[in-house]
Residue, then its C-alpha position, 0 to 999 in steps of 0.5 A: m536243776t542241772f538240765y535247762p530246757k532250750g531257752y532257759g538258763g545258759q547264754r542268750r543268743s545275740p540278735d545276729e545269731v537269731k537272724r542267721d539261724g532263722w535264715r538257715e533253718q526256716g528261710v526267714l530273712a530279717v533285715s533292718v533298713d538302718d543296718q550300716r553294713l548295707t550299701w545305699p542300693e541294698r537299703e533301697l532294695v530292702e525298703q522296696l521289698g518290705t513295702r511291697l510284701 
């Protein structure tokens, strides 16, 4: 088979690429509270939003 449907074969996207595409295409934000790139206030904001929603 020389043609692979999207999601089959080829290279797998990294989790960060999936998150980035989800934000750009659908407006869905996926953030881990444990992400080390976030500062303490940002982590608190993410946790509060997650708890509220």
